[in-house]
Each structure stands twice: as C-alpha cells, then as structure tokens.
C-alpha positions in Angstrom: -108.6 -41.0 -75.2 -112.1 -40.1 -74.0 -115.2 -39.7 -77.3 -117.3 -37.4 -75.4 -118.5 -34.5 -77.0 -120.4 -31.4 -75.7 -122.6 -29.3 -78.2 -122.9 -25.6 -77.1 -124.7 -22.5 -78.0 -122.9 -18.9 -77.4 -126.0 -16.5 -77.3 -124.4 -12.9 -78.3 -127.6 -11.1 -77.7 -128.0 -7.7 -75.2 -130.3 -6.9 -72.5 -133.1 -4.6 -72.7 -131.4 -2.2 -70.6 -132.5 -1.5 -67.2 -135.7 -3.3 -67.6 -135.6 -6.9 -65.6 -138.3 -8.7 -66.3 -138.7 -7.7 -70.1 -134.8 -9.3 -70.3 -136.1 -12.5 -68.7 -138.7 -12.9 -70.9 -136.3 -12.1 -73.8 -133.4 -14.4 -72.3 -136.5 -17.4 -71.7 -137.9 -17.0 -75.2 -134.1 -17.4 -76.9 -133.2 -20.4 -74.5 -136.3 -22.1 -75.8 -136.1 -21.1 -79.8 -132.7 -22.6 -79.2 -133.6 -25.7 -77.3 -136.9 -25.8 -80.6 -134.3 -24.8 -83.7 -131.1 -27.2 -82.6 -132.3 -29.9 -80.5 -129.0 -31.5 -80.3 -128.0 -28.8 -78.2 -127.0 -29.5 -74.4 -125.5 -26.2 -73.3 -126.6 -22.6 -73.5 -124.5 -19.9 -72.4 -125.2 -15.8 -73.0 -122.8 -12.5 -72.2 -121.8 -11.2 -68.8 -124.5 -9.4 -66.7 -127.4 -10.2 -69.1 -130.0 -10.8 -67.2 -129.1 -7.6 -64.9 -129.7 -6.0 -67.5 -126.8 -3.6 -67.5 -127.2 -0.9 -70.1 -124.8 0.7 -72.3 -121.7 2.1 -71.3 -122.3 5.4 -71.6 -125.9 5.1 -70.3 -124.7 3.1 -67.2 -125.4 4.4 -63.8 -123.8 3.7 -60.4 -127.0 3.2 -59.0 -128.1 0.0 -61.2 -126.1 -2.5 -59.2 -127.5 -2.0 -55.8 -131.3 -2.4 -57.8 -130.2 -5.2 -59.7 -128.4 -7.3 -56.8 -130.0 -10.7 -56.0 -129.8 -13.3 -53.7 -128.0 -16.9 -54.8 -130.2 -18.8 -54.3 -133.1 -16.8 -54.4 -136.6 -16.5 -56.4 -134.5 -15.2 -59.5 -132.2 -17.9 -59.6 -135.6 -20.4 -59.1 -136.9 -19.1 -62.4 -133.8 -20.2 -64.2 -133.5 -23.7 -62.7 -137.7 -24.1 -63.8 -136.2 -22.9 -67.3 -133.0 -25.5 -67.6 -135.7 -27.8 -66.1 -138.2 -27.2 -68.8 -135.7 -27.1 -71.6 -133.6 -30.1 -70.6 -130.6 -27.9 -70.8 -127.6 -26.7 -69.3 -127.3 -23.5 -68.5 -124.7 -20.4 -67.8 -127.4 -17.3 -67.7 -123.9 -15.1 -67.7 -123.8 -13.4 -64.7 -125.5 -11.8 -61.9 -124.9 -8.8 -59.2 -125.3 -11.3 -56.7 -125.9 -9.7 -52.8 -124.0 -11.4 -50.0 -125.0 -12.7 -46.6 -122.4 -9.5 -45.6 -124.4 -7.1 -48.0 -121.1 -6.9 -50.4 -121.9 -7.6 -54.1 -120.3 -9.6 -56.4 -120.6 -10.4 -60.0 -121.2 -13.9 -60.1 -121.7 -17.2 -62.8 -124.1 -19.6 -62.1 -123.8 -22.9 -64.1 -127.8 -24.7 -63.6 -128.1 -28.4 -64.7 -130.6 -29.9 -66.5 -132.5 -31.0 -63.8 -132.9 -27.9 -62.5 -130.3 -27.7 -59.6 -127.6 -25.1 -59.5 -123.8 -27.1 -59.4 -121.4 -24.3 -59.5 -121.4 -20.4 -58.3 -118.4 -18.4 -59.1 -117.9 -14.7 -58.1 -115.4 -13.2 -60.6 -111.9 -13.1 -59.4 -110.9 -9.8 -61.4 -113.3 -6.8 -61.7 -112.1 -4.4 -64.5 -111.3 -2.0 -61.7 -111.4 1.0 -61.2 -114.6 1.0 -63.2 -116.1 -2.1 -61.6 -117.3 -1.7 -58.2 -118.5 -5.6 -57.4 -116.1 -7.5 -54.4 -113.6 -9.4 -55.6 -114.0 -13.3 -55.4 -111.8 -15.4 -53.9 -112.0 -18.9 -55.2 -111.7 -21.0 -58.6 -114.6 -22.9 -59.3 -114.9 -26.2 -62.0 -117.8 -28.3 -62.5 -118.4 -31.8 -63.9 -121.0 -32.4 -67.5 -121.1 -36.1 -66.0 -119.4 -38.4 -68.5 -118.5 -35.7 -70.6 -116.4 -32.6 -69.8 -115.0 -30.7 -66.7 -116.2 -27.1 -67.1 -114.1 -24.1 -65.5 -115.9 -21.0 -65.4 -114.6 -17.3 -65.8 -116.0 -14.0 -66.3 -114.6 -11.0 -68.8 -111.6 -9.2 -67.6 -110.4 -12.8 -65.7 -109.0 -14.1 -69.4 -106.7 -10.9 -68.9 -104.7 -12.8 -66.1 -102.9 -16.1 -66.8 -102.9 -17.6 -63.6 -106.9 -17.6 -64.3 -106.6 -20.2 -67.0 -103.6 -21.9 -65.7 -105.6 -22.8 -62.7 -109.0 -24.0 -63.9 -106.7 -26.3 -66.4 -104.6 -27.4 -63.6 -108.3 -28.3 -61.6 -109.3 -30.5 -64.8 -111.0 -28.1 -67.0 -111.6 -29.4 -70.4 -113.4 -26.2 -71.3 -113.6 -22.6 -70.0 -116.7 -21.0 -70.6 -115.7 -17.0 -70.0 -119.1 -15.2 -70.1 -118.1 -11.4 -71.3 -119.3 -7.7 -71.7 -117.2 -5.4 -73.4 -118.1 -2.3 -74.2 -114.6 -1.0 -75.2 -112.1 -1.3 -78.5 -109.5 -3.3 -76.9 -111.7 -6.6 -77.8 -109.0 -7.7 -80.1 -106.3 -7.7 -76.8 -109.1 -10.1 -75.3 -109.0 -12.2 -78.0 -105.7 -12.6 -78.5 -105.8 -13.2 -74.6 -108.7 -16.5 -75.0 -106.4 -18.0 -77.8 -103.1 -17.8 -76.0 -104.9 -18.9 -72.6 -106.6 -21.8 -74.7 -103.1 -23.1 -76.2 -100.9 -22.9 -73.4 -103.2 -24.7 -71.3 -104.9 -27.0 -73.8 -108.1 -26.3 -73.3 -111.2 -24.6 -75.5 -112.0 -20.9 -73.7 -115.7 -19.8 -75.0 -115.6 -15.8 -74.8 -118.8 -15.1 -75.5 -119.4 -11.0 -75.1 -122.9 -8.9 -75.4 -124.4 -7.8 -79.0 -124.5 -4.0 -80.1 -125.2 -1.7 -78.1 -124.3 -3.2 -75.0 -121.7 -4.7 -76.0 -119.0 -4.6 -79.0 -119.9 -8.5 -80.0 -117.4 -10.5 -81.4 -117.6 -13.8 -79.3 -114.7 -16.7 -80.1 -115.1 -20.6 -79.7 -111.6 -21.6 -79.7 -109.8 -24.8 -79.5 -107.2 -26.2 -77.5 -104.5 -25.6 -80.3 -105.2 -21.9 -79.8 -107.1 -22.4 -83.2 -110.4 -19.8 -83.4 -112.9 -22.4 -84.3 -115.9 -19.7 -85.0 -115.4 -15.5 -84.6 -119.5 -13.3 -84.0 -119.8 -10.0 -85.8 -120.9 -7.1 -83.7 -124.8 -7.8 -83.9 -127.2 -10.3 -82.8 -126.0 -14.0 -83.3 -126.0 -18.0 -81.7 -122.7 -19.7 -82.3 -122.9 -23.6 -82.1 -120.1 -25.9 -82.1 -119.2 -29.4 -81.0 -116.8 -30.0 -78.4 -114.9 -32.9 -78.7 -113.0 -33.7 -75.3 -110.8 -36.0 -77.2 -109.0 -33.4 -78.5 -108.1 -32.2 -75.7 -106.6 -35.4 -74.8 -105.1 -35.8 -78.2 -103.2 -32.4 -77.8 -102.2 -33.1 -74.3 -100.4 -36.8 -74.8 -99.0 -35.7 -78.6 -98.5 -31.5 -78.8 -100.5 -28.7 -80.2 -99.5 -29.3 -84.0 -98.1 -32.4 -83.0 -95.1 -30.7 -81.3 -95.8 -28.6 -78.2 -96.5 -30.3 -74.7 -96.5 -27.5 -72.2 -98.4 -29.8 -69.5 -95.9 -32.7 -69.6 -93.1 -29.7 -69.3 -94.2 -28.6 -66.1 -95.0 -31.7 -64.7 -91.4 -32.9 -65.3 -89.5 -29.9 -64.6 -92.0 -27.5 -62.6 -90.9 -29.3 -59.2 -87.6 -27.4 -59.6 -88.5 -24.1 -60.5 -88.8 -21.4 -57.6 -91.7 -18.8 -58.3 -90.8 -15.1 -56.8 -94.2 -14.3 -58.0 -95.7 -16.8 -56.0 -93.4 -16.2 -52.6 -90.6 -18.8 -54.3 -93.5 -21.4 -54.6 -92.9 -24.4 -56.7 -95.3 -25.7 -59.3 -97.5 -28.8 -58.6 -98.4 -31.1 -61.0 -102.0 -31.1 -61.6 -103.7 -34.5 -60.7 -105.1 -35.5 -64.0 -101.6 -35.5 -65.4 -100.7 -38.4 -67.1 -96.7 -39.4 -66.5 -95.0 -37.6 -69.6 -93.0 -40.7 -70.7 -96.2 -42.7 -71.3 -97.4 -40.1 -73.4 -94.1 -39.9 -75.7 -94.5 -43.4 -75.8 -98.1 -42.8 -77.7 -99.5 -45.1 -74.3 -100.6 -41.6 -72.5 -103.9 -39.7 -72.7 -102.3 -36.9 -71.0 -105.5 -36.4 -68.9 -106.6 -38.4 -65.7 -109.7 -37.3 -64.6 -112.7 -39.6 -64.1 
C-alpha cells in the first residue's frame, strides 16, 4: 500500500458580486494567507464560479456570464498560474466561465501545478438545467499529483449523477475535488450524494460550497468509507485536512468497514452484466484494479496505478 498523503485546504468563501478585480484580489490574498498560516498545505480549492464573481441567486443576471467569460489559457489564467508559482501550491481555483473558440461558454474547472502550469481542464458535464445556460462538457478529467494521488474533477451538480464519480474512480481517481455553488435548500441531498459517491467508489470527495450570502455553505470532506471527516457551517471557513491515499488502497483491498468491496465484485462479475441504460454494454474492470482473489488473501493493494 502507498503511504503518501495530500494536505489540502478547502476555502468556503464568497466573491465580491459582479466585481472581477475585487474578487481576484480577495482570492489572491486568501491563497497567500493560507500559505502563510498553514505551510504544510499542498493544494487549495475554492467554490464554483468564485473568480467569475457570480452574484447571489436573486441578484444574478443573465448577462453576467457573457461579461465574465474568459479564454483558457489567457491573461486571467496567467494570473492564476503566477500565483501558484509564487506560493508553491497546487491550485484548483473553483471554476470559470470559459469562452471557447466557437463562442460557446462552458463552466470550466482548472488544476494548476506549483510550477505555474495548467495541468488539467474540465468542462462541467451536467450544468444545473434549466437554470444554467452554459454548454455541457463531454469528457471526464483526472490528473496526477506525482507520487501522491490521482485527482478527479467534478463541478457541483455533476455529483447528482452517479456516473460522474464512477467514471472518475474508474479512471483511477483517489480523490474527487468538487467545487460547488449551491444557493438553495437541496444542499442536504448533495451531502447525501457526496457520501454515497465516496462509499460506492471508495474515494475521497472534497465538496467545497460558497459561503453565505453567495451560497448556503456546508462544505464537506468525505473519506472512502463514506464518513464525513469535516463539514462547515454557512459562513466563511477553511477546512484543512490530510488525506492518506493508503486508506483508499486499504478500503479497496479489505472493504469499507472491513466488509464491502464493490470494485472487486464489479471486477469479478461485471463483464457478465448487460446494462440497458448504456445500450447493453458490459462493465470493464479498471486498469488499476488488482485481482480480487489476491486482495482477499491479503496480498493485493486493490490498485495498480503507478
């Protein structure tokens, strides 16, 4: 089993509504403060559309998305990259309104390395329709923090679709980072889904929501057994936690609560299942899955990604 850990900070915060520059300055100050206060932190994530300076629900306007949309990469993402290089942090700066070459606007999350390089981009596959008008993305995204973990990206409403977490875990994710902007009272069900997605896929889920008044808060970090490690209130908070990828290996090898091994069962019998919702396709074991029998004998780690 691996012994690497990832210490992250989830900043439950809020933008300055409809003020991109003021929101950027606040974000940059918070990132620098996190580095100063918690020098052991390696990765910082903030809520969905924070840097797009989205307004609270009843103050939002249809025109703001067009005004706030940027190119990726571009001058604005260059500022994020420079901040990552300055602080030596992995940054997942929530998500942004991205204007593509064809003029379409996507809700896009980025992962930026401590060297100041964009290592992953993810376009939200499941916008909260009919309310969100961004174009849906079409591809699931994971990236590697070398020697530590593989991270999957999801955004807010993506978590309501079990396919999202299943695909990210299938692609080898140990941790799913899910920036969120929930302004409504269905937040409780999102937390249910965060726990369910973590348990059924044996991954960490880091779901960071916006603080009041931009959102209803309740950010959460859930472990691979579905246990809520931390949950915020409604105001501005910082959740700092150290996630041990060896726990992912242990749970996949020996089961959640030492009992339940869904990936092993899917690996063993999935090829015999015909899935009507997916045109009768069959489940294919992920490349990282160890032979279920070896794990039961105590010799398998349950994961084979280097």
